[in-house]
BAFI-853825 format. One record per residue (C-alpha): x, y, z; residue in three letters. Coordinates in pm, 1 decimal. Layout:
// residues N
[[X; Y; Z]; "ALA"];
...
// end
This chain:
// residues 364
[[2455.2; 2550.5; 921.9]; "UNK"];
[[2238.8; 2243.0; 863.7]; "UNK"];
[[2191.2; 2126.2; 504.6]; "UNK"];
[[1852.5; 2169.8; 341.2]; "UNK"];
[[1633.3; 1856.5; 354.8]; "UNK"];
[[1694.9; 1767.2; -9.3]; "UNK"];
[[2071.8; 1798.7; 33.1]; "UNK"];
[[2045.1; 1601.3; 357.7]; "UNK"];
[[1863.5; 1327.7; 163.8]; "UNK"];
[[2138.6; 1309.5; -98.8]; "UNK"];
[[2398.8; 1288.6; 177.6]; "UNK"];
[[2210.4; 982.6; 307.1]; "UNK"];
[[2141.7; 814.4; -26.4]; "UNK"];
[[2318.8; 506.1; 107.6]; "UNK"];
[[2017.1; 443.0; 331.0]; "UNK"];
[[1791.7; 402.5; 28.4]; "UNK"];
[[2046.5; 204.5; -168.9]; "UNK"];
[[2120.2; -31.7; 120.8]; "UNK"];
[[1755.5; -92.5; 205.3]; "UNK"];
[[1666.7; -163.6; -158.0]; "UNK"];
[[1958.5; -406.8; -180.1]; "UNK"];
[[1817.4; -622.7; 101.8]; "UNK"];
[[1549.6; -861.5; -32.9]; "UNK"];
[[1222.7; -833.7; 159.2]; "UNK"];
[[949.0; -1023.7; -21.8]; "UNK"];
[[628.2; -1035.0; 181.0]; "UNK"];
[[677.9; -1269.5; 475.2]; "UNK"];
[[1057.4; -1248.1; 450.3]; "UNK"];
[[1122.1; -891.3; 562.9]; "UNK"];
[[1330.5; -958.4; 876.4]; "UNK"];
[[1667.9; -867.2; 721.7]; "UNK"];
[[1547.3; -531.8; 588.1]; "UNK"];
[[1359.2; -460.0; 911.2]; "UNK"];
[[1668.2; -530.0; 1122.4]; "UNK"];
[[1879.5; -300.0; 904.7]; "UNK"];
[[1630.8; -12.2; 915.9]; "UNK"];
[[1582.7; -41.3; 1293.7]; "UNK"];
[[1959.0; -40.0; 1346.8]; "UNK"];
[[1999.8; 264.4; 1120.3]; "UNK"];
[[1726.8; 453.6; 1302.6]; "UNK"];
[[1873.3; 365.3; 1642.9]; "UNK"];
[[2211.9; 499.9; 1536.8]; "UNK"];
[[2050.0; 827.7; 1426.7]; "UNK"];
[[1856.9; 912.1; 1740.9]; "UNK"];
[[1527.9; 726.7; 1698.3]; "UNK"];
[[1376.0; 514.7; 1970.9]; "UNK"];
[[1355.2; 218.3; 1735.1]; "UNK"];
[[1252.2; -145.0; 1766.7]; "UNK"];
[[1087.6; -440.0; 1593.4]; "UNK"];
[[727.6; -483.7; 1707.5]; "UNK"];
[[544.1; -813.9; 1751.7]; "UNK"];
[[413.0; -810.5; 1397.0]; "UNK"];
[[767.8; -773.8; 1263.2]; "UNK"];
[[730.8; -407.9; 1166.3]; "UNK"];
[[1021.8; -163.9; 1188.7]; "UNK"];
[[917.6; 113.8; 1428.4]; "UNK"];
[[1107.7; 435.1; 1498.4]; "UNK"];
[[989.5; 726.5; 1711.9]; "UNK"];
[[1113.7; 1077.4; 1773.5]; "UNK"];
[[953.7; 1246.9; 2075.6]; "UNK"];
[[960.3; 1623.2; 2114.5]; "UNK"];
[[868.5; 1604.4; 2482.6]; "UNK"];
[[557.3; 1718.3; 2667.5]; "UNK"];
[[338.9; 2008.2; 2570.4]; "UNK"];
[[392.5; 2325.8; 2770.1]; "UNK"];
[[43.1; 2303.2; 2918.8]; "UNK"];
[[91.5; 1939.9; 3021.0]; "UNK"];
[[-172.3; 1799.9; 2783.9]; "UNK"];
[[-97.1; 1477.6; 2590.9]; "UNK"];
[[140.4; 1494.8; 2297.3]; "UNK"];
[[3.9; 1476.0; 1944.5]; "UNK"];
[[132.0; 1210.1; 1705.6]; "UNK"];
[[199.6; 1207.5; 1333.9]; "UNK"];
[[220.1; 855.9; 1192.0]; "UNK"];
[[435.2; 802.6; 882.7]; "UNK"];
[[324.0; 456.3; 773.6]; "UNK"];
[[523.0; 300.2; 491.6]; "UNK"];
[[580.8; -61.2; 400.2]; "UNK"];
[[906.5; -249.5; 377.7]; "UNK"];
[[796.9; -562.5; 191.9]; "UNK"];
[[807.8; -607.2; -185.5]; "UNK"];
[[671.7; -836.8; -452.2]; "UNK"];
[[911.3; -1102.3; -586.5]; "UNK"];
[[1160.3; -1021.7; -861.0]; "UNK"];
[[1534.0; -968.2; -865.0]; "UNK"];
[[1639.0; -636.8; -1021.8]; "UNK"];
[[2014.9; -574.4; -1003.4]; "UNK"];
[[2089.1; -270.7; -785.1]; "UNK"];
[[2249.6; 8.3; -983.1]; "UNK"];
[[2256.6; 385.3; -1019.1]; "UNK"];
[[2236.7; 495.8; -1378.1]; "UNK"];
[[2137.5; 826.8; -1531.2]; "UNK"];
[[2034.3; 971.9; -1197.4]; "UNK"];
[[1805.3; 676.2; -1124.1]; "UNK"];
[[1832.2; 402.3; -865.1]; "UNK"];
[[1714.9; 64.9; -995.4]; "UNK"];
[[1603.4; -218.1; -769.8]; "UNK"];
[[1300.2; -404.4; -642.4]; "UNK"];
[[1121.8; -183.7; -392.6]; "UNK"];
[[1292.5; 138.8; -498.3]; "UNK"];
[[950.3; 281.2; -588.7]; "UNK"];
[[711.7; 49.9; -405.8]; "UNK"];
[[781.0; 147.5; -142.1]; "UNK"];
[[1128.3; 175.6; 11.5]; "UNK"];
[[1175.0; 509.8; -160.6]; "UNK"];
[[882.2; 668.3; 26.2]; "UNK"];
[[973.5; 483.3; 349.1]; "UNK"];
[[1332.3; 609.4; 358.1]; "UNK"];
[[1205.0; 958.2; 271.7]; "UNK"];
[[988.7; 936.7; 585.5]; "UNK"];
[[1289.9; 853.0; 800.7]; "UNK"];
[[1502.9; 1134.9; 662.1]; "UNK"];
[[1221.7; 1391.8; 672.8]; "UNK"];
[[1157.3; 1312.2; 1039.2]; "UNK"];
[[1524.6; 1382.7; 1110.9]; "UNK"];
[[1522.2; 1699.1; 898.9]; "UNK"];
[[1209.5; 1831.6; 1074.9]; "UNK"];
[[1240.3; 1694.4; 1429.3]; "UNK"];
[[929.9; 1708.4; 1646.4]; "UNK"];
[[850.7; 2021.1; 1839.9]; "UNK"];
[[747.5; 2006.1; 2206.9]; "UNK"];
[[414.7; 1828.9; 2236.5]; "UNK"];
[[461.4; 1623.4; 1918.8]; "UNK"];
[[573.3; 1270.5; 1834.5]; "UNK"];
[[678.3; 1144.1; 1492.5]; "UNK"];
[[640.0; 769.7; 1443.9]; "UNK"];
[[783.8; 602.9; 1134.4]; "UNK"];
[[674.6; 246.3; 1060.0]; "UNK"];
[[797.1; 10.9; 790.3]; "UNK"];
[[504.1; -231.8; 782.0]; "UNK"];
[[531.6; -593.7; 674.2]; "UNK"];
[[307.5; -787.3; 434.1]; "UNK"];
[[145.1; -486.7; 266.8]; "UNK"];
[[185.2; -665.6; -67.0]; "UNK"];
[[17.5; -977.9; 73.5]; "UNK"];
[[-358.2; -1027.9; 128.0]; "UNK"];
[[-292.6; -1045.8; 503.2]; "UNK"];
[[-189.0; -676.9; 548.7]; "UNK"];
[[-35.2; -808.8; 870.7]; "UNK"];
[[172.0; -504.4; 962.1]; "UNK"];
[[-95.6; -241.3; 905.7]; "UNK"];
[[-364.3; -441.1; 1088.5]; "UNK"];
[[-136.7; -469.4; 1390.6]; "UNK"];
[[-69.9; -95.2; 1382.2]; "UNK"];
[[-438.9; -6.6; 1334.4]; "UNK"];
[[-532.6; -183.3; 1657.2]; "UNK"];
[[-255.9; -32.1; 1871.4]; "UNK"];
[[-213.4; 332.8; 1773.2]; "UNK"];
[[-440.6; 635.2; 1764.4]; "UNK"];
[[-238.1; 907.7; 1589.2]; "UNK"];
[[-369.3; 1254.6; 1512.3]; "UNK"];
[[-246.7; 1253.7; 1150.7]; "UNK"];
[[-125.6; 982.5; 915.1]; "UNK"];
[[83.2; 985.1; 598.0]; "UNK"];
[[93.3; 662.5; 395.6]; "UNK"];
[[413.5; 598.4; 200.1]; "UNK"];
[[318.2; 519.4; -158.5]; "UNK"];
[[456.5; 648.7; -491.6]; "UNK"];
[[247.1; 916.9; -660.1]; "UNK"];
[[519.2; 1157.4; -783.1]; "UNK"];
[[649.0; 1432.6; -556.2]; "UNK"];
[[389.0; 1691.9; -660.4]; "UNK"];
[[79.9; 1476.6; -601.7]; "UNK"];
[[-121.5; 1371.3; -298.9]; "UNK"];
[[-334.8; 1056.2; -303.7]; "UNK"];
[[-664.6; 1091.9; -119.9]; "UNK"];
[[-815.6; 750.6; -177.7]; "UNK"];
[[-769.9; 389.8; -282.9]; "UNK"];
[[-1020.4; 140.9; -417.6]; "UNK"];
[[-1107.4; -164.4; -215.6]; "UNK"];
[[-1003.7; -519.9; -294.5]; "UNK"];
[[-1141.3; -870.0; -269.5]; "UNK"];
[[-978.5; -1195.2; -378.4]; "UNK"];
[[-1195.6; -1497.5; -450.2]; "UNK"];
[[-1089.1; -1854.0; -520.6]; "UNK"];
[[-1355.8; -2055.2; -706.6]; "UNK"];
[[-1336.3; -2436.3; -714.9]; "UNK"];
[[-1555.6; -2690.1; -897.8]; "UNK"];
[[-1526.7; -3064.2; -835.1]; "UNK"];
[[-1706.7; -3338.9; -1030.3]; "UNK"];
[[-1708.0; -3711.4; -1085.1]; "UNK"];
[[-1513.9; -3792.8; -1399.9]; "UNK"];
[[-1730.3; -3855.3; -1708.2]; "UNK"];
[[-1634.2; -3983.0; -2052.9]; "UNK"];
[[-1523.6; -3708.9; -2290.1]; "UNK"];
[[-1807.7; -3812.0; -2524.6]; "UNK"];
[[-2062.6; -3755.0; -2250.8]; "UNK"];
[[-2293.4; -3453.5; -2289.5]; "UNK"];
[[-2220.1; -3359.4; -1927.0]; "UNK"];
[[-2008.6; -3047.5; -1887.0]; "UNK"];
[[-1665.5; -3062.4; -1726.6]; "UNK"];
[[-1540.4; -2879.1; -1422.5]; "UNK"];
[[-1361.6; -2619.9; -1635.2]; "UNK"];
[[-1677.1; -2556.7; -1839.8]; "UNK"];
[[-1875.3; -2501.1; -1520.5]; "UNK"];
[[-1619.0; -2253.3; -1392.3]; "UNK"];
[[-1630.1; -2065.5; -1722.2]; "UNK"];
[[-2010.0; -2044.0; -1695.1]; "UNK"];
[[-1973.4; -1916.9; -1337.8]; "UNK"];
[[-1722.8; -1652.4; -1443.9]; "UNK"];
[[-1936.9; -1537.3; -1735.5]; "UNK"];
[[-2224.8; -1475.3; -1494.4]; "UNK"];
[[-1991.3; -1283.1; -1261.8]; "UNK"];
[[-1879.4; -1064.9; -1550.4]; "UNK"];
[[-2236.7; -1002.9; -1656.7]; "UNK"];
[[-2334.5; -894.4; -1304.4]; "UNK"];
[[-2030.9; -665.5; -1280.0]; "UNK"];
[[-2101.6; -510.6; -1620.5]; "UNK"];
[[-2459.3; -440.1; -1512.1]; "UNK"];
[[-2325.1; -264.3; -1202.8]; "UNK"];
[[-2087.9; -57.4; -1417.5]; "UNK"];
[[-2351.8; 70.4; -1659.6]; "UNK"];
[[-2333.4; 448.1; -1683.9]; "UNK"];
[[-1999.2; 461.6; -1504.7]; "UNK"];
[[-1690.3; 574.9; -1692.5]; "UNK"];
[[-1424.0; 678.9; -1442.2]; "UNK"];
[[-1192.0; 399.1; -1321.0]; "UNK"];
[[-1244.6; 508.6; -959.7]; "UNK"];
[[-1618.9; 434.8; -991.1]; "UNK"];
[[-1593.6; 100.5; -1172.8]; "UNK"];
[[-1614.0; -247.6; -1026.9]; "UNK"];
[[-1303.7; -396.6; -1188.3]; "UNK"];
[[-1249.2; -771.9; -1213.5]; "UNK"];
[[-1002.3; -1020.9; -1354.1]; "UNK"];
[[-886.9; -1381.6; -1351.9]; "UNK"];
[[-547.3; -1409.9; -1183.6]; "UNK"];
[[-479.3; -1781.6; -1221.5]; "UNK"];
[[-645.1; -2103.6; -1343.0]; "UNK"];
[[-558.6; -2464.8; -1261.3]; "UNK"];
[[-720.4; -2804.8; -1302.1]; "UNK"];
[[-654.2; -3171.9; -1246.9]; "UNK"];
[[-795.2; -3511.3; -1150.6]; "UNK"];
[[-719.3; -3850.4; -999.5]; "UNK"];
[[-890.8; -4075.5; -1254.0]; "UNK"];
[[-1213.2; -4076.8; -1054.9]; "UNK"];
[[-1278.1; -3708.3; -995.3]; "UNK"];
[[-1183.2; -3387.9; -1171.4]; "UNK"];
[[-1147.4; -3036.7; -1038.0]; "UNK"];
[[-1086.0; -2686.6; -1163.3]; "UNK"];
[[-983.9; -2374.0; -973.1]; "UNK"];
[[-990.9; -2009.8; -1069.7]; "UNK"];
[[-830.2; -1734.1; -863.0]; "UNK"];
[[-996.5; -1399.6; -924.3]; "UNK"];
[[-955.0; -1042.7; -805.8]; "UNK"];
[[-1191.9; -747.9; -771.7]; "UNK"];
[[-1120.6; -376.8; -726.9]; "UNK"];
[[-1411.0; -223.9; -538.9]; "UNK"];
[[-1549.5; 131.1; -562.0]; "UNK"];
[[-1674.6; 320.8; -259.2]; "UNK"];
[[-2033.8; 204.4; -297.2]; "UNK"];
[[-1973.3; -170.7; -280.4]; "UNK"];
[[-1817.6; -324.3; 29.1]; "UNK"];
[[-1622.7; -650.7; 45.3]; "UNK"];
[[-1917.3; -811.7; 227.3]; "UNK"];
[[-2159.7; -703.3; -43.7]; "UNK"];
[[-1925.8; -841.1; -310.5]; "UNK"];
[[-1895.2; -1170.8; -122.2]; "UNK"];
[[-2274.7; -1198.8; -110.5]; "UNK"];
[[-2309.4; -1141.3; -487.1]; "UNK"];
[[-2037.8; -1395.3; -567.1]; "UNK"];
[[-2181.0; -1652.9; -327.4]; "UNK"];
[[-2522.9; -1619.3; -489.4]; "UNK"];
[[-2378.1; -1683.4; -835.9]; "UNK"];
[[-2155.4; -1966.1; -708.6]; "UNK"];
[[-2449.7; -2146.4; -553.0]; "UNK"];
[[-2625.6; -2154.3; -889.4]; "UNK"];
[[-2320.3; -2324.6; -1044.7]; "UNK"];
[[-2232.4; -2552.5; -750.9]; "UNK"];
[[-1900.3; -2373.1; -715.2]; "UNK"];
[[-1718.9; -2351.4; -381.8]; "UNK"];
[[-1571.4; -2011.6; -289.8]; "UNK"];
[[-1302.6; -1901.0; -47.6]; "UNK"];
[[-1201.4; -1538.8; 0.2]; "UNK"];
[[-891.1; -1336.2; 76.8]; "UNK"];
[[-809.4; -968.2; 112.5]; "UNK"];
[[-1130.8; -783.9; 179.3]; "UNK"];
[[-1028.1; -420.0; 219.7]; "UNK"];
[[-1300.2; -159.0; 166.1]; "UNK"];
[[-1242.5; 142.4; -56.6]; "UNK"];
[[-1144.0; 453.9; 133.6]; "UNK"];
[[-1136.2; 822.7; 43.3]; "UNK"];
[[-992.6; 1086.0; 277.8]; "UNK"];
[[-1120.3; 1435.1; 344.3]; "UNK"];
[[-968.1; 1691.7; 107.9]; "UNK"];
[[-1006.0; 1990.4; 339.3]; "UNK"];
[[-781.3; 1915.5; 637.1]; "UNK"];
[[-476.7; 2069.1; 806.8]; "UNK"];
[[-268.9; 1779.9; 673.2]; "UNK"];
[[-367.6; 1842.5; 311.7]; "UNK"];
[[-312.9; 2216.1; 349.2]; "UNK"];
[[34.9; 2156.5; 490.4]; "UNK"];
[[123.3; 1943.1; 187.9]; "UNK"];
[[-14.8; 2196.9; -58.3]; "UNK"];
[[203.2; 2469.0; 90.8]; "UNK"];
[[506.7; 2239.6; 106.1]; "UNK"];
[[478.1; 2135.5; -259.4]; "UNK"];
[[439.5; 2496.9; -368.3]; "UNK"];
[[746.5; 2587.2; -163.0]; "UNK"];
[[939.4; 2348.5; -390.7]; "UNK"];
[[799.6; 2529.5; -698.0]; "UNK"];
[[558.5; 2247.8; -770.3]; "UNK"];
[[194.9; 2261.6; -874.9]; "UNK"];
[[7.7; 2028.4; -638.5]; "UNK"];
[[-230.4; 1765.4; -772.9]; "UNK"];
[[-474.4; 1520.6; -619.7]; "UNK"];
[[-528.0; 1158.7; -723.4]; "UNK"];
[[-742.3; 864.1; -623.7]; "UNK"];
[[-591.6; 526.7; -702.2]; "UNK"];
[[-742.1; 208.4; -842.1]; "UNK"];
[[-505.2; -6.4; -636.5]; "UNK"];
[[-504.3; -56.6; -260.7]; "UNK"];
[[-267.2; 50.0; 15.1]; "UNK"];
[[-248.1; 43.5; 392.1]; "UNK"];
[[-478.1; 347.8; 386.1]; "UNK"];
[[-759.1; 97.0; 325.1]; "UNK"];
[[-668.4; -75.8; 652.9]; "UNK"];
[[-605.9; 213.3; 893.6]; "UNK"];
[[-830.8; 482.7; 743.5]; "UNK"];
[[-1166.0; 324.5; 838.9]; "UNK"];
[[-1033.7; 254.2; 1190.7]; "UNK"];
[[-872.8; 586.2; 1279.0]; "UNK"];
[[-1098.7; 839.0; 1102.6]; "UNK"];
[[-827.3; 1106.0; 1107.6]; "UNK"];
[[-674.6; 1333.5; 842.5]; "UNK"];
[[-477.2; 1101.9; 614.5]; "UNK"];
[[-303.1; 1118.6; 277.0]; "UNK"];
[[-64.5; 904.2; 76.2]; "UNK"];
[[254.6; 1062.3; -45.6]; "UNK"];
[[582.2; 952.4; -200.0]; "UNK"];
[[820.0; 1002.6; -488.0]; "UNK"];
[[824.8; 764.7; -779.7]; "UNK"];
[[609.6; 654.9; -1070.3]; "UNK"];
[[351.3; 400.1; -957.1]; "UNK"];
[[334.4; 267.3; -1314.5]; "UNK"];
[[672.9; 106.6; -1237.8]; "UNK"];
[[537.1; -84.8; -937.0]; "UNK"];
[[600.5; -461.0; -962.1]; "UNK"];
[[766.7; -425.9; -1306.2]; "UNK"];
[[1113.0; -547.4; -1417.2]; "UNK"];
[[1209.0; -182.2; -1476.6]; "UNK"];
[[1136.6; -49.7; -1127.1]; "UNK"];
[[1349.5; 254.2; -1046.2]; "UNK"];
[[1327.1; 589.1; -873.5]; "UNK"];
[[1466.8; 923.4; -988.1]; "UNK"];
[[1707.0; 1023.4; -713.0]; "UNK"];
[[1648.5; 1397.5; -747.4]; "UNK"];
[[1271.7; 1344.9; -717.5]; "UNK"];
[[1319.8; 1128.0; -410.4]; "UNK"];
[[1536.4; 1399.0; -249.5]; "UNK"];
[[1277.5; 1663.4; -331.9]; "UNK"];
[[1006.9; 1452.8; -167.7]; "UNK"];
[[1211.2; 1458.8; 153.0]; "UNK"];
[[1207.9; 1839.5; 135.0]; "UNK"];
[[829.6; 1841.0; 83.6]; "UNK"];
[[773.7; 1601.4; 372.7]; "UNK"];
[[1000.8; 1794.4; 609.3]; "UNK"];
[[825.6; 2119.5; 519.7]; "UNK"];
[[479.7; 1966.8; 561.4]; "UNK"];
[[570.5; 1816.2; 899.0]; "UNK"];
[[711.8; 2143.9; 1020.5]; "UNK"];
[[401.1; 2334.7; 912.7]; "UNK"];
[[173.1; 2078.1; 1071.8]; "UNK"];
[[356.1; 2099.3; 1404.4]; "UNK"];
[[370.9; 2479.7; 1407.2]; "UNK"];
// end
């Protein structure tokens, strides 16, 4: 008799522990990718490293009885992490380590759930550990978005095992630079830093005007300064400010670029941009959502829905594929990127049971 999916997950806890123990900061994921591909190959997946560097594993249930094309469920996680060395340990039923929550916990749950609920005839399960999700490039997801057309997609992100994420805010990064000829400190002329401060104050004022009457974080245009630097060579001075914006559904990255460029022109500030993912919200009434609701209830959980103020690879593939999509994964997203990142092992195992149940229902 086969073990239940949660027991199966606990029997394969070494997969999670090993993957978390392999550093995989964005742009340096090759070691973790090679390990995951090898593990999947040894457990029956058709697995490989694609040209973007993603780990790809597929289980194929064979053709449909009527000969029509197979349907595909994409389980899209990410294998890269932010920097930060957290010693790997298991303590009090929790596994500590960088990436345990964001998002190797959800990614390994995908792999184990696909094995626990293998595809039926006419179905394919594709698990992808994407690279550079934590970087502005979103390299792995953009490569996948252009080359696959699945019927359903599950994004691997931590939202606790009882919750389903339906949407993520958009993002835009903007680097503002002001250069000037050096003037004496007694001169009434403003410095480069002063000009950047004036620019930023106008940006804040415009954003606050946009936010008037809005109270929910999902609806707000959020903004912040991420880094500031300045310098000079004795003849010229410069100042740079790196800023970030979290975008609601009703303002696109292009619209935000236009607003910032208009303000920058008034202050003679030069702008360059990064990121640029639009906000995305999935349909709540879909076969995929219904399968998850039933699967969570089968584990004696009360399902909940969330929309997130961060971004994920849903922002990249959602607007391209236009298919039923959700984000799911064990773990507390408040621990993302923190020195205390850890995942509760029992919750992670339960998420495997939910995923396996949802996949089975979806393929039935």
